[in-house]
C-alpha positions in Angstrom: 7.9 11.7 23.7 9.8 8.5 24.3 10.4 7.7 20.5 11.5 11.5 20.2 14.1 11.3 23.2 15.3 7.9 21.5 16.1 9.9 18.5 17.3 12.8 19.8 21.2 12.9 20.1 23.3 15.5 21.3 22.6 19.1 19.7 21.2 17.8 16.5 18.4 19.4 14.9 15.2 17.0 15.2 12.2 17.3 13.1 9.0 15.6 13.6 6.4 14.8 11.1 2.7 14.1 12.6 0.5 12.1 9.9 -2.0 11.5 12.1 -5.6 13.0 11.3 -6.9 13.6 14.9 -6.5 17.4 15.8 -6.5 16.5 19.8 -3.6 14.1 19.3 -2.0 16.9 17.1 -2.6 19.7 19.5 -1.3 17.4 22.4 1.9 16.9 20.7 2.6 20.0 19.6 2.4 21.5 23.4 4.3 18.7 24.1 7.3 19.5 21.9 7.0 23.5 22.6 10.3 24.9 24.0 12.1 21.5 23.1 13.9 22.8 19.9 12.0 20.7 17.7 10.5 21.2 14.4 7.1 20.3 14.0 4.9 19.5 11.0 1.4 18.6 11.6 -1.1 17.0 9.3 -3.8 19.1 7.6 -5.2 21.1 8.6 -3.6 21.4 12.0 -0.4 22.4 10.0 -1.3 25.8 11.3 0.3 24.7 14.5 3.8 25.0 12.8 2.9 28.0 10.7 6.1 30.2 10.5 6.1 33.9 9.8 6.4 35.1 5.9 5.2 31.3 4.8 2.4 31.7 2.1 -0.8 30.0 2.0 -0.6 27.1 -0.2 -3.7 25.0 -1.8 -4.4 21.4 -0.2 -3.9 18.8 -2.5 -6.4 16.4 -2.8 -4.6 13.3 -3.0 -3.2 12.5 0.6 0.2 11.5 -0.4 1.0 14.8 -2.2 -0.7 16.0 1.2 2.2 14.1 3.2 5.0 15.3 0.9 3.9 18.9 1.3 4.7 18.3 5.1 8.2 17.1 4.6 8.6 19.5 1.6 7.6 22.5 4.2 10.2 21.2 6.8 13.0 21.2 4.1 12.0 24.6 2.9 12.1 23.5 -0.6 10.7 21.4 -3.4 11.7 17.6 -3.2 11.3 14.8 -5.6 8.5 12.6 -5.2 9.0 8.8 -5.1 6.6 6.2 -3.0 8.4 3.2 -4.4 9.4 0.7 -2.0 11.9 -2.4 -2.4 11.9 -5.3 -0.4 14.9 -7.1 0.7 16.8 -9.8 -1.1 16.0 -12.4 1.7 12.2 -11.5 1.0 12.2 -11.6 -2.9 14.0 -15.3 -2.0 11.0 -16.5 0.2 8.8 -14.7 -2.4 10.2 -16.9 -5.2 9.9 -19.7 -3.0 6.1 -19.7 -2.8 5.7 -18.8 -6.2 7.3 -22.2 -6.9 8.5 -21.1 -10.8 5.3 -20.9 -12.1 4.6 -19.3 -15.3 1.0 -18.7 -15.2 -0.1 -14.9 -14.6 0.3 -14.8 -10.8 -2.8 -13.2 -8.7 -2.6 -12.5 -5.2 -6.0 -12.0 -3.5 -6.6 -11.0 0.4 -9.8 -10.3 1.9 -9.1 -10.2 5.9 -9.6 -6.7 7.0 -12.0 -4.7 9.3 -15.6 -3.7 9.3 -16.7 -3.5 5.5 -13.2 -3.6 4.0 -13.3 -7.3 3.3 -14.5 -10.0 0.9 -16.5 -12.7 1.8 -15.5 -16.5 1.4 -18.0 -17.0 -1.2 -16.7 -14.1 -3.3 -12.9 -15.3 -3.0 -14.0 -18.8 -4.0 -16.2 -17.8 -7.2 -13.5 -15.5 -8.1 -10.8 -18.0 -7.4 -12.5 -20.9 -9.0 -12.9 -18.8 -12.4 -9.4 -17.3 -12.6 -7.9 -20.8 -11.5 -9.9 -22.3 -14.9 -8.5 -19.6 -16.8 -5.1 -20.6 -16.3 -3.6 -18.1 -13.4 -1.9 -19.0 -10.2 -3.6 -17.5 -7.4 -2.3 -17.1 -3.7 -4.8 -16.2 -0.9 -3.0 -13.9 1.7 -4.4 -13.8 5.3 -3.8 -10.5 6.7 -4.3 -9.3 9.8 -8.3 -8.8 10.8 -11.5 -10.9 10.4 -12.1 -12.6 7.1 -12.9 -16.1 5.5 -11.7 -19.2 7.3 -8.5 -20.5 5.7 -9.8 -24.5 6.2 -12.8 -23.5 4.4 -11.1 -22.0 1.6 -8.6 -25.0 1.3 -11.7 -27.5 1.3 -13.8 -25.4 -1.7 -10.8 -24.4 -3.7 -8.1 -27.2 -3.2 -5.8 -25.5 -6.0 -6.1 -22.1 -4.2 -2.5 -21.8 -2.3 -2.8 -20.3 1.2 -0.2 -17.8 2.8 -0.6 -17.1 6.4 1.4 -14.0 7.1 1.4 -14.8 10.6 3.8 -17.8 10.2 6.4 -16.2 7.8 9.5 -16.5 9.7 12.8 -15.1 9.4 12.0 -12.1 7.2 9.4 -8.9 7.7 5.9 -9.9 6.8 5.4 -6.7 4.8 8.8 -7.1 3.1 7.6 -10.5 1.7 3.9 -9.1 0.8 6.2 -6.3 -1.5 8.3 -9.2 -2.9 4.7 -11.1 -3.7 3.7 -7.8 -5.3 6.7 -7.2 -7.5 6.1 -11.0 -8.8 2.3 -10.5 -9.2 0.5 -9.5 -12.2 -2.5 -8.5 -10.3 -3.7 -7.9 -6.8 -7.5 -8.3 -5.9 -8.7 -6.9 -2.5 -10.7 -4.0 -0.8 -9.6 -0.7 -0.1 -6.9 -0.9 2.7 -3.5 -1.0 3.8 -2.5 -4.1 1.8 -3.6 -2.2 -1.3 -1.3 0.8 -0.7 1.5 -1.5 0.4 1.0 -3.3 -3.4 1.1 0.3 -4.8 4.4 0.8 -3.7 5.6 -1.7 -6.1 3.1 -1.0 -9.1 1.2 -3.8 -8.7 -1.9 -3.8 -11.0 -5.0 -4.0 -8.8 -8.8 -4.5 -8.5 -9.7 -2.6 -5.8 -13.6 -3.3 -4.3 -14.3 0.0 -2.6 -16.8 0.5 0.5 -17.3 4.0 -0.2 -14.2 5.8 0.7 -13.1 8.9 -1.0 -11.4 7.3 -4.0 -9.6 10.7 -5.5 -7.7 10.8 -2.0 -7.7 7.6 -0.4 -7.0 5.5 -3.6 -3.8 3.4 -4.1 -1.1 5.6 -5.4 -1.0 4.3 -8.9 -2.4 4.8 -12.4 -3.3 1.0 -12.8 -6.2 0.6 -10.2 -9.4 -0.8 -11.4 -11.8 0.8 -8.4 -15.5 -1.2 -8.2 -17.9 1.0 -6.3 -19.7 -1.3 -4.1 -22.5 1.5 -4.0 -22.9 1.2 -7.8 -22.1 -2.4 -8.2 -23.7 -4.1 -4.9 -27.6 -3.9 -4.5 -27.0 -3.2 -1.0 -24.0 -0.8 -1.2 -21.7 -3.1 0.8 -18.3 -4.7 -0.3 -19.6 -7.9 0.7 -22.4 -8.0 -1.7 -20.6 -7.2 -4.8 -21.2 -9.9 -7.2 -18.3 -12.0 -7.8 -18.6 -11.5 -11.7 -17.9 -8.1 -11.7 -14.6 -8.9 -9.9 -14.0 -11.7 -12.6 -14.7 -9.2 -15.4 -12.5 -6.6 -14.1 -9.4 -9.3 -13.4 -10.0 -10.6 -17.2 -9.9 -7.0 -18.2 -6.4 -6.0 -16.1 -4.9 -9.0 -17.1 -5.2 -8.7 -20.7 -3.2 -5.6 -20.4 -0.3 -6.7 -18.3 0.8 -3.8 -17.7 2.6 -2.3 -14.5 2.4 1.4 -13.6 6.0 2.6 -13.9 7.7 2.3 -17.0 11.2 1.7 -15.3 10.0 -1.4 -13.2 10.3 -4.7 -14.9 7.4 -6.8 -15.7 8.6 -9.6 -13.7 9.9 -9.9 -10.5 12.6 -12.7 -11.3 14.5 -9.8 -13.0 14.3 -7.6 -10.0 17.6 -8.2 -8.5 18.6 -5.0 -10.3 15.8 -2.7 -10.5 16.3 0.6 -11.9 14.5 2.1 -9.4 17.7 1.6 -7.1 19.2 4.0 -9.5 17.0 6.9 -8.2 17.6 6.4 -4.8 21.5 6.9 -5.4 20.9 10.3 -7.0 22.0 13.5 -5.1 18.4 14.8 -4.9 17.6 11.5 -3.0 20.3 12.0 -0.7 19.2 15.6 0.1 15.8 14.0 0.9 17.2 12.0 3.8 19.2 14.8 5.2 16.1 16.7 4.8 14.0 14.3 6.4 
C-alpha cells in the first residue's frame, strides 16, 4: 500500500497489475484497494476479482508472458502490441565490453548459482568449461544470487575460465550488465531460472537444463532455446546429475548455427549502440502502451 500511495498523484487514475500467483495475497490486495478508485487487475485465476460487467470470458493463454500481457490489455480495454525486449544502458554496455576484452572467439556465459534444484554443480561447470575452452570459445562464469560452486575452486580447476561476481560490480545496475553481456554472448548455459529469462529479453541463444518445470509455460520467451530435461537426461532426474557431455553436445549444436532469435537484433553487441529495437519503442503504439500502463 505504501508503494501504491507513493505513485498516486492528485486525481490521476491509477492502475495496478498484480503478477503474483498466491490467491491469498491477491484477495488481500484486492480488498485493501476497494473504494480507492484504483483499477486492479489480478493474475489468473484471480482476475475474476477485477471482472467488469459485459466482459467476455477469455481462454487462458498457456505461456505466462502472454497471460501477463493479457492483464495489461484488459486494463487498456483493447489489444496492444507485445514486445518483451529490453535494452541495457550505454554505461552497462561499456562495462560489458570491458569484461569481454575485445576477444573475437564465441562468447559463452555460464551460470550455476541458484536455489533448490535450479543450479549446476562445480563438476558440471568445470567439464563444460574445459571442453568449450578447448574448442576455442571464450567463457565467462557469472556468479548470481543463491548457492552454487565455490568461485575459488572454479578458478583453480579452470584457470582460463573468467569469473564475474555480480555483487562486486559497481557504478551500474547488475541486471543491466547481465543484459549487456547477453547482447555480446553467442550462448548462455544455465538451469531454468531468472537469469535465463533476463537473457531472453536480449535474444541470447541458450541452453537450459530444466528440473521438471512446465517448459510450455515457464521456458524463457525465445525460439532459440535448447531445453535439456533432467528427468530424461539424468539417471536420477536431477539437474545436478545431467551428464556434462549432453550439455556440451547441445552447446556445439547451438554454436554451429550462431543465430539470434529476433531478425532485427544484430548478431554482435559491438554494433548495438543503435539497435533497431529502439525504433519500435519510439512508435505511437508504444506510447499508447506506456499511457495505458
